[in-house]
N, CA, C and O of each residue as an XYZ file, in Angstrom:
692
protein
N      66.201    174.684    -11.150
C      67.314    174.681    -11.967
C      66.728    174.495    -13.432
O      67.135    175.175    -14.374
N      65.737    173.520    -13.556
C      65.038    173.029    -14.716
C      64.370    174.120    -15.353
O      64.447    174.395    -16.550
N      63.626    174.804    -14.370
C      62.749    175.865    -14.692
C      63.436    177.045    -15.549
O      63.160    177.400    -16.695
N      64.335    177.514    -14.732
C      65.369    178.421    -15.275
C      65.823    178.399    -16.568
O      65.941    179.403    -17.269
N      66.110    177.145    -16.939
C      66.844    176.592    -18.449
C      65.531    176.401    -19.453
O      65.601    176.806    -20.613
N      64.608    175.909    -19.057
C      63.375    175.795    -19.902
C      62.329    176.924    -20.279
O      61.670    176.912    -21.319
N      62.263    177.876    -19.326
C      61.620    178.984    -19.551
C      62.308    180.002    -20.651
O      61.551    180.455    -21.510
N      63.291    180.277    -20.670
C      63.468    181.141    -21.804
C      63.828    180.349    -23.310
O      64.031    180.929    -24.377
N      63.846    179.030    -23.102
C      63.561    178.225    -24.299
C      62.268    178.335    -25.000
O      62.036    178.404    -26.207
N      61.231    178.337    -23.667
C      59.786    178.361    -24.243
C      59.232    179.665    -24.916
O      58.411    179.797    -25.823
N      60.020    180.696    -24.102
C      59.906    182.342    -24.450
C      60.166    182.298    -25.805
O      59.314    182.531    -26.662
N      61.169    182.044    -25.996
C      61.938    182.103    -27.849
C      61.151    181.445    -28.707
O      60.798    181.850    -29.815
N      60.835    180.282    -28.121
C      60.005    179.582    -29.226
C      58.448    180.152    -29.463
O      57.760    180.160    -30.484
N      58.242    180.504    -28.457
C      56.778    181.390    -28.506
C      56.975    182.602    -29.599
O      56.345    182.783    -30.640
N      57.772    183.176    -29.180
C      58.023    184.403    -30.017
C      58.482    184.057    -31.584
O      58.267    184.858    -32.494
N      59.040    182.967    -31.762
C      59.691    182.630    -33.267
C      57.993    182.129    -33.927
O      57.724    182.233    -35.124
N      57.047    181.621    -32.934
C      55.903    181.023    -33.736
C      55.242    182.054    -34.215
O      54.918    182.079    -35.403
N      54.901    183.205    -33.238
C      54.044    184.361    -33.614
C      54.781    185.165    -34.589
O      54.110    185.640    -35.506
N      56.192    185.434    -34.558
C      56.466    185.921    -35.704
C      56.345    185.409    -37.019
O      56.031    186.059    -38.015
N      56.701    183.804    -36.940
C      56.666    182.908    -38.463
C      55.188    183.307    -38.724
O      54.935    183.895    -39.776
N      54.251    183.047    -37.894
C      52.731    183.264    -38.225
C      52.581    184.728    -38.770
O      51.820    185.061    -39.679
N      53.173    185.300    -38.281
C      53.214    186.985    -38.696
C      53.234    186.955    -40.347
O      52.349    187.005    -41.201
N      54.560    186.858    -40.377
C      55.206    186.755    -41.656
C      54.528    186.015    -42.693
O      54.347    186.525    -43.799
N      54.147    184.866    -42.418
C      53.380    184.015    -43.337
C      51.685    184.682    -43.934
O      51.043    184.649    -44.984
N      51.524    185.214    -42.637
C      50.101    186.249    -43.002
C      50.406    187.128    -43.844
O      49.739    187.178    -44.877
N      51.553    188.111    -43.624
C      51.914    189.149    -44.458
C      52.126    188.618    -45.901
O      51.736    189.104    -46.963
N      52.826    187.527    -45.669
C      53.194    186.896    -47.391
C      52.114    186.656    -48.052
O      52.104    187.020    -49.228
N      50.960    186.010    -47.518
C      49.862    185.470    -48.149
C      48.714    186.752    -48.541
O      47.757    186.567    -49.293
N      48.959    187.776    -48.018
C      48.104    188.930    -48.340
C      48.900    189.853    -49.507
O      48.267    190.427    -50.393
N      50.147    189.911    -49.412
C      50.908    190.530    -50.172
C      51.619    189.819    -51.567
O      52.110    190.541    -52.435
N      51.619    188.553    -51.665
C      52.034    187.958    -53.023
C      51.571    188.110    -54.044
O      52.145    188.355    -55.105
N      50.292    187.958    -53.801
C      49.140    188.204    -54.986
C      49.166    189.515    -55.464
O      48.978    189.769    -56.654
N      49.404    190.425    -54.558
C      49.689    192.160    -55.195
C      50.765    192.020    -55.851
O      50.693    192.050    -57.079
N      52.010    191.837    -55.217
C      53.292    191.734    -55.965
C      53.440    191.390    -57.303
O      54.119    191.967    -58.153
N      52.445    189.969    -57.467
C      52.711    189.010    -58.526
C      51.596    189.898    -59.571
O      51.714    189.642    -60.769
N      50.908    190.556    -59.316
C      49.935    191.381    -60.053
C      50.661    192.367    -60.528
O      50.651    192.546    -61.745
N      51.515    193.292    -59.605
C      52.403    194.531    -60.416
C      53.456    193.867    -61.111
O      53.848    194.541    -62.064
N      53.973    192.927    -60.988
C      54.760    192.339    -62.086
C      54.517    191.974    -63.261
O      55.207    192.064    -64.277
N      53.490    191.551    -63.090
C      52.663    191.248    -64.398
C      52.191    192.271    -65.508
O      52.202    192.243    -66.739
N      51.739    193.258    -64.485
C      51.485    194.534    -65.130
C      52.509    195.349    -65.899
O      52.320    195.885    -66.991
N      53.824    195.371    -65.042
C      54.798    195.880    -65.403
C      55.795    195.193    -66.660
O      56.678    195.739    -67.321
N      55.317    193.885    -66.700
C      55.802    193.145    -67.911
C      54.955    193.399    -69.082
O      55.428    193.474    -70.216
N      53.482    193.555    -68.772
C      52.684    193.962    -70.230
C      52.929    195.369    -70.608
O      52.857    195.871    -71.729
N      53.241    195.937    -69.438
C      53.496    197.587    -69.896
C      55.063    197.817    -70.535
O      55.281    198.892    -71.094
N      56.058    196.888    -70.456
C      57.252    196.735    -71.066
C      57.036    196.069    -72.346
O      57.834    196.484    -73.187
N      56.177    195.115    -72.818
C      55.943    194.699    -74.069
C      55.142    195.872    -74.939
O      55.329    196.158    -76.122
N      54.363    196.361    -74.172
C      53.561    197.315    -75.050
C      54.563    198.537    -75.524
O      54.400    199.233    -76.526
N      55.588    198.628    -74.610
C      56.923    199.882    -74.797
C      57.415    199.603    -75.997
O      57.767    200.548    -76.703
N      57.543    198.250    -76.478
C      58.352    197.918    -77.401
C      57.506    197.590    -78.709
O      57.986    197.561    -79.843
N      56.307    197.372    -78.417
C      55.424    196.974    -79.534
C      54.095    197.397    -79.494
O      53.190    196.566    -79.410
N      53.837    198.801    -79.555
C      52.981    199.703    -78.945
C      51.464    199.235    -80.005
O      50.298    199.159    -79.616
N      51.811    199.075    -80.899
C      50.305    198.724    -81.619
C      49.747    197.473    -81.383
O      48.628    197.231    -81.835
N      50.469    196.492    -80.628
C      49.946    195.269    -79.898
C      48.184    195.493    -79.296
O      47.942    196.595    -78.802
N      47.364    194.759    -79.339
C      45.970    194.777    -78.409
C      46.498    194.071    -77.226
O      45.881    194.309    -76.188
N      47.448    193.297    -77.144
C      47.511    192.288    -75.979
C      48.569    191.172    -76.854
O      48.785    191.087    -78.063
N      49.090    190.406    -75.736
C      50.023    189.385    -76.042
C      49.635    187.768    -75.633
O      48.813    187.478    -74.764
N      50.319    186.893    -76.354
C      50.026    185.824    -75.609
C      51.480    184.964    -75.811
O      52.196    185.217    -76.780
N      51.746    184.226    -75.104
C      52.879    183.534    -74.640
C      52.903    182.619    -75.611
O      51.890    182.017    -75.964
N      54.381    182.388    -76.265
C      54.311    181.405    -77.107
C      55.618    180.320    -76.526
O      56.633    180.704    -75.945
N      55.337    179.184    -76.794
C      56.273    178.393    -76.593
C      56.943    177.582    -77.716
O      56.348    176.796    -78.453
N      58.407    177.903    -77.757
C      58.877    177.146    -79.109
C      60.113    176.549    -78.773
O      60.906    177.286    -78.188
N      60.503    175.264    -79.028
C      61.650    174.585    -79.033
C      62.675    175.130    -79.635
O      62.477    175.947    -80.534
N      63.831    174.809    -79.285
C      65.166    174.949    -79.799
C      65.257    176.419    -80.215
O      65.395    176.760    -81.389
N      65.159    177.390    -79.040
C      65.225    179.005    -79.163
C      66.869    178.857    -78.908
O      67.503    177.930    -78.404
N      67.310    180.143    -79.455
C      68.712    180.487    -78.812
C      68.947    180.691    -77.325
O      68.068    181.339    -76.757
N      69.848    180.313    -76.670
C      69.984    180.492    -75.160
C      69.736    181.686    -74.443
O      69.373    181.764    -73.270
N      70.010    182.829    -75.419
C      69.609    184.004    -74.735
C      68.036    184.494    -74.771
O      67.680    185.570    -74.292
N      67.176    183.593    -75.380
C      65.994    184.040    -75.569
C      65.049    183.569    -74.477
O      64.597    182.425    -74.501
N      64.781    184.336    -73.632
C      63.884    183.403    -72.370
C      62.123    183.299    -72.653
O      61.345    182.477    -72.170
N      61.873    184.261    -73.457
C      60.483    184.309    -73.551
C      60.014    184.668    -74.651
O      60.747    185.530    -75.136
N      58.854    184.353    -75.510
C      58.438    185.015    -76.727
C      56.669    185.048    -76.659
O      55.883    184.129    -76.427
N      56.476    186.181    -76.896
C      54.851    186.942    -77.159
C      54.661    187.115    -78.533
O      55.462    187.629    -79.313
N      53.509    186.637    -78.797
C      52.932    187.001    -79.929
C      51.743    187.934    -79.821
O      50.812    187.659    -79.065
N      51.755    189.183    -80.664
C      50.720    190.105    -80.376
C      49.481    189.519    -80.802
O      49.358    189.004    -81.913
N      48.337    189.595    -79.747
C      47.322    189.002    -80.481
C      46.465    189.419    -81.654
O      45.654    188.670    -82.197
N      46.715    190.729    -82.021
C      46.189    191.457    -83.214
C      47.284    190.958    -84.574
O      47.038    191.170    -85.762
N      48.391    190.328    -84.089
C      49.177    189.904    -85.341
C      50.368    190.963    -85.895
O      51.100    190.940    -86.884
N      50.208    191.876    -84.803
C      51.344    192.920    -85.488
C      52.904    192.559    -85.441
O      53.770    193.272    -85.948
N      53.125    191.465    -84.825
C      54.629    191.304    -84.437
C      54.644    190.267    -83.024
O      53.744    189.672    -82.432
N      56.044    190.366    -82.821
C      56.296    189.448    -81.827
C      57.370    190.427    -80.547
O      58.024    191.427    -80.843
N      57.306    189.892    -79.354
C      58.082    190.663    -78.470
C      59.248    189.429    -77.793
O      58.809    188.373    -77.338
N      60.117    189.606    -77.802
C      61.035    188.777    -77.317
C      61.975    189.244    -75.846
O      62.586    190.313    -75.837
N      61.986    188.540    -74.949
C      62.466    188.651    -73.631
C      63.743    187.924    -73.864
O      63.752    186.749    -74.231
N      64.972    188.719    -73.622
C      66.375    188.149    -73.807
C      67.204    188.334    -72.553
O      66.960    189.213    -71.727
N      68.193    187.465    -72.450
C      69.167    187.730    -71.639
C      70.358    187.122    -71.954
O      70.381    185.911    -72.176
N      71.606    187.970    -72.018
C      72.716    187.425    -72.065
C      73.947    188.084    -70.932
O      73.550    188.620    -69.898
N      74.945    188.019    -71.133
C      75.926    188.164    -70.281
C      76.937    189.565    -70.704
O      77.808    189.331    -71.542
N      76.886    190.386    -70.389
C      77.661    191.720    -70.767
C      79.006    191.958    -69.981
O      79.493    190.957    -69.456
N      79.603    193.041    -69.849
C      80.856    193.324    -69.478
C      80.210    192.982    -67.852
O      80.516    191.900    -67.353
N      79.512    193.737    -67.239
C      79.379    194.008    -65.818
C      78.472    192.887    -65.302
O      78.220    192.981    -64.100
N      77.885    191.772    -65.992
C      76.982    190.504    -65.600
C      75.834    190.591    -66.489
O      75.932    190.979    -67.653
N      74.538    190.160    -65.837
C      73.680    189.738    -66.540
C      72.826    190.942    -67.303
O      72.298    191.893    -66.726
N      72.816    190.767    -68.282
C      72.054    191.669    -69.120
C      70.666    191.317    -70.012
O      70.647    190.708    -71.082
N      69.442    191.901    -69.237
C      68.013    191.548    -69.892
C      67.469    192.784    -70.771
O      67.405    193.965    -70.431
N      67.156    192.291    -71.790
C      66.487    193.094    -72.757
C      65.213    192.842    -73.230
O      64.732    191.714    -73.126
N      64.656    193.686    -73.698
C      63.307    193.522    -74.232
C      63.441    193.891    -75.966
O      64.062    194.887    -76.339
N      62.774    192.949    -76.928
C      62.865    193.657    -78.354
C      61.620    193.075    -78.983
O      61.245    191.903    -78.965
N      60.954    194.322    -79.647
C      59.971    194.229    -80.305
C      59.795    194.417    -81.921
O      60.071    195.463    -82.508
N      59.257    193.151    -82.586
C      59.728    193.208    -83.685
C      58.247    193.082    -84.702
O      57.438    192.212    -84.378
N      57.990    193.821    -85.713
C      56.481    193.857    -86.514
C      56.295    192.903    -86.996
O      57.094    191.977    -86.852
N      55.337    192.797    -87.635
C      55.138    191.721    -88.617
C      56.083    191.747    -90.129
O      56.210    190.757    -90.849
N      56.521    192.719    -90.330
C      57.460    193.024    -91.328
C      58.687    192.264    -91.174
O      59.312    191.832    -92.142
N      59.020    192.105    -90.022
C      60.297    191.637    -89.704
C      61.322    192.737    -89.160
O      62.456    192.354    -88.868
N      60.958    194.179    -88.998
C      61.553    195.541    -88.370
C      61.279    195.621    -86.915
O      60.213    195.571    -86.301
N      62.431    195.749    -86.537
C      62.455    196.198    -84.947
C      61.763    197.213    -84.823
O      61.871    198.071    -85.700
N      60.734    197.462    -83.574
C      59.978    198.686    -83.648
C      60.531    199.325    -82.120
O      60.320    200.517    -81.897
N      61.212    198.515    -81.135
C      61.939    199.030    -80.405
C      62.618    198.097    -79.459
O      62.171    196.950    -79.432
N      63.746    198.429    -78.580
C      64.442    197.670    -77.886
C      64.904    198.409    -76.694
O      65.363    199.551    -76.728
N      64.729    197.566    -75.468
C      64.967    198.576    -74.216
C      65.710    197.473    -72.981
O      65.234    196.401    -72.606
N      66.981    198.109    -72.523
C      67.421    197.403    -71.582
C      66.483    197.521    -70.035
O      66.165    198.520    -69.390
N      66.208    196.000    -69.779
C      65.168    195.984    -68.491
C      66.160    195.857    -67.244
O      65.749    196.325    -66.182
N      67.546    195.214    -67.274
C      68.282    194.933    -66.175
C      69.745    195.023    -66.671
O      70.044    194.592    -67.785
N      70.670    195.592    -65.831
C      72.127    195.604    -66.696
C      72.808    196.117    -65.168
O      72.266    196.861    -64.350
N      74.338    195.389    -65.057
C      75.074    195.719    -64.296
C      76.460    196.173    -64.842
O      77.536    195.881    -64.320
N      76.235    197.170    -66.329
C      77.337    197.453    -66.855
C      78.048    198.749    -65.980
O      77.469    199.391    -65.104
N      79.242    198.931    -66.379
C      79.939    200.046    -65.569
C      79.277    201.324    -65.998
O      78.748    201.461    -67.102
N      79.334    202.280    -65.043
C      78.584    203.400    -65.372
C      79.421    204.157    -65.936
O      80.592    204.143    -65.556
N      78.974    205.039    -67.038
C      79.601    205.670    -67.718
C      80.241    205.217    -68.959
O      80.756    205.922    -69.827
N      80.140    204.018    -68.921
C      80.875    202.949    -70.208
C      79.861    202.282    -70.664
O      79.057    202.647    -71.522
N      79.907    201.119    -69.981
C      78.656    200.204    -70.654
C      77.421    200.618    -70.291
O      76.545    200.095    -70.980
N      77.054    201.313    -69.521
C      75.892    201.754    -69.417
C      75.176    202.624    -70.450
O      73.976    202.902    -70.446
N      75.937    202.942    -71.179
C      75.836    203.671    -72.330
C      74.518    202.985    -73.187
O      73.626    203.563    -73.808
N      74.719    201.725    -73.001
C      73.700    200.774    -74.036
C      72.061    201.044    -73.563
O      71.110    200.492    -74.116
N      71.948    201.986    -72.451
C      70.608    202.454    -72.060
C      70.173    203.430    -72.452
O      69.032    203.820    -72.204
N      71.261    204.207    -73.362
C      70.968    205.490    -74.044
C      69.954    205.156    -74.981
O      69.869    204.030    -75.473
N      69.131    206.153    -75.266
C      68.462    206.307    -76.587
C      69.227    206.321    -78.034
O      68.781    205.807    -79.059
N      70.348    206.946    -77.920
C      71.298    207.094    -79.129
C      71.466    205.724    -79.473
O      71.117    205.375    -80.601
N      72.062    204.689    -78.487
C      72.408    203.575    -79.106
C      71.038    202.642    -79.135
O      70.948    201.996    -80.179
N      70.183    202.487    -78.392
C      68.745    201.915    -78.566
C      68.105    202.313    -79.929
O      67.594    201.479    -80.677
N      68.168    203.632    -80.195
C      67.268    203.911    -81.083
C      68.006    203.591    -82.419
O      67.350    203.524    -83.458
N      69.189    203.415    -82.417
C      69.956    202.800    -83.947
C      69.185    201.254    -84.403
O      69.350    200.595    -85.430
N      68.583    201.073    -83.593
C      67.766    199.345    -83.713
C      66.822    199.748    -84.483
O      66.736    199.038    -85.484
N      65.915    200.767    -84.434
C      64.417    201.072    -84.734
C      64.422    200.938    -86.357
O      64.992    201.615    -87.214
N      63.753    200.048    -86.429
C      63.455    200.039    -88.123
C      64.132    198.854    -88.869
O      63.678    198.365    -89.904
N      65.357    198.408    -88.189
C      66.218    197.584    -88.933
C      65.694    196.084    -88.975
O      64.762    195.821    -88.214
N      66.150    195.165    -89.711
C      65.810    194.042    -89.865
C      66.817    193.114    -89.360
O      67.648    193.618    -88.605
N      66.953    191.538    -89.677
C      67.630    190.943    -89.345
C      69.187    191.330    -89.649
O      70.114    190.855    -88.992
N      69.339    192.140    -90.595
C      70.849    192.380    -91.346
C      71.462    193.471    -90.051
O      72.678    193.575    -89.885
N      70.668    194.090    -89.360
C      71.154    195.006    -88.495
C      72.125    195.957    -89.163
O      73.091    196.342    -88.505
N      71.965    196.357    -90.362
C      72.780    197.180    -91.190
C      73.057    198.609    -90.395
O      72.102    199.295    -90.031
N      74.343    198.984    -90.165
C      74.779    200.321    -89.872
C      74.425    200.217    -88.099
O      74.309    201.277    -87.485
N      74.307    199.213    -87.542
C      74.198    199.364    -86.073
C      75.640    199.219    -85.718
O      76.375    198.490    -86.385
N      76.141    200.015    -84.498
C      77.704    199.948    -84.330
C      77.535    199.898    -82.855
O      76.618    200.261    -82.118
N      78.972    199.203    -82.588
C      79.014    199.263    -80.936
C      79.610    200.500    -80.475
O      80.161    201.256    -81.274
N      79.526    200.784    -79.091
C      79.993    201.707    -78.503
C      81.417    202.024    -78.165
O      81.925    201.393    -77.238
N      81.917    202.660    -78.614
C      83.768    202.726    -78.460
C      83.788    202.912    -76.825
O      83.198    203.720    -76.108
N      84.666    201.882    -76.534
C      85.075    201.574    -74.903
C      84.205    200.789    -74.268
O      84.492    200.377    -73.144
N      83.113    200.480    -74.817
C      82.129    199.598    -74.309
C      81.652    198.267    -75.438
O      80.560    197.825    -75.797
N      82.729    198.009    -75.677
C      82.443    196.924    -76.815
C      81.776    195.881    -76.406
O      80.824    195.476    -77.072
N      82.199    195.198    -75.118
C      81.637    193.979    -74.484
C      80.565    194.052    -74.247
O      79.937    193.000    -74.372
N      79.821    195.246    -73.808
C      78.401    195.649    -73.193
C      77.428    195.412    -74.534
O      76.574    194.537    -74.677
N      77.852    196.544    -75.543
C      77.272    196.728    -76.755
C      77.380    195.808    -77.677
O      76.540    195.895    -78.573
N      78.294    194.777    -77.772
C      78.320    193.524    -78.514
C      77.474    192.588    -77.725
O      76.754    191.794    -78.330
N      77.494    192.606    -76.761
C      76.473    191.409    -76.029
C      74.830    191.971    -76.340
O      73.936    191.204    -76.696
N      74.663    193.280    -76.153
C      73.588    193.738    -76.739
C      72.964    193.242    -78.129
O      71.887    192.661    -78.270
N      73.886    193.602    -79.129
C      73.528    193.455    -80.582
C      73.345    191.812    -80.699
O      72.406    191.323    -81.327
N      74.288    191.064    -80.066
C      74.008    189.734    -80.117
C      72.479    189.007    -79.802
O      71.756    188.328    -80.531
N      72.338    189.420    -78.517
C      71.047    189.328    -78.169
C      69.778    189.773    -79.086
O      68.661    189.256    -79.118
N      70.225    190.773    -79.748
C      69.030    191.301    -80.860
C      68.892    190.223    -82.032
O      67.859    189.856    -82.592
N      70.409    189.751    -82.289
C      70.530    188.683    -83.407
C      69.857    187.426    -82.981
O      69.192    186.924    -83.888
N      69.844    186.718    -81.746
C      69.205    185.845    -81.177
C      67.470    186.205    -81.233
O      66.606    185.385    -81.543
N      67.281    187.340    -80.929
C      65.730    187.571    -81.020
C      65.257    187.254    -82.738
O      64.237    186.665    -83.095
N      66.223    187.779    -83.536
C      65.617    187.215    -84.803
C      65.493    186.135    -85.302
O      64.618    185.789    -86.095
N      66.619    185.329    -84.752
C      66.767    183.733    -84.966
C      65.325    183.090    -84.070
O      64.917    182.003    -84.478
N      64.778    183.556    -83.213
C      63.526    183.227    -82.488
C      62.357    183.582    -83.396
O      61.256    183.036    -83.462
N      62.825    184.592    -84.065
C      61.706    185.231    -85.107
C      61.174    184.279    -85.965
O      60.024    183.922    -86.224
N      62.376    183.923    -86.378
C      62.279    182.903    -87.694
C      61.178    181.702    -87.414
O      60.145    181.471    -88.044
N      61.762    180.962    -86.189
C      61.024    179.983    -85.399
C      59.465    180.258    -85.113
O      58.543    179.444    -85.163
N      59.424    181.553    -84.816
C      58.049    182.123    -84.463
C      57.043    182.140    -85.577
O      55.888    181.791    -85.333
N      57.438    182.565    -86.927
C      56.876    182.573    -87.817
C      56.538    181.282    -88.608
O      55.618    181.209    -89.423
N      57.379    180.275    -88.283
C      57.209    178.636    -88.690
C      56.028    178.322    -88.102
O      55.200    177.654    -88.722
N      55.776    178.798    -86.724
C      54.761    178.173    -85.803
C      53.146    178.856    -86.464
O      52.088    178.246    -86.623
N      53.410    180.073    -86.701
C      52.187    180.931    -87.197
C      51.725    181.913    -85.985
O      50.778    182.684    -86.142
């Protein structure tokens, strides 16, 4: 009776132990590869919005606007890249914005969004993001998307946060 009860428990425990060890081994092999792929994708995104940069260094700044998650300085001094996060209509909206040394936007790009397909998702179009290129902190002539004002205003406000962070970044050098 005792054997009939303990044997299945021992077998299940052994199976769980082997599977856990296999998962741990798999994770230890794949984690560095995944981390390197994420690092390379992040570097490629930074180069996409500030292509003149020779590389980037992370800049730590205190008192940044809440929506600015990371600031990177181009190693050759051509500008900064800002990682931004805000709340759109559909949820979290993550953007990247490049600003050159003269204080003009070189490019912006949506990295992650959950906006309504066909409406709020229009913020990912080149037509919308293209209107930011060459703009300074005034963002003159930048307009929201009709029917998607929450999403597009969230995008515009995130870019404004990037310019607020730019002022702090310039102070540090």
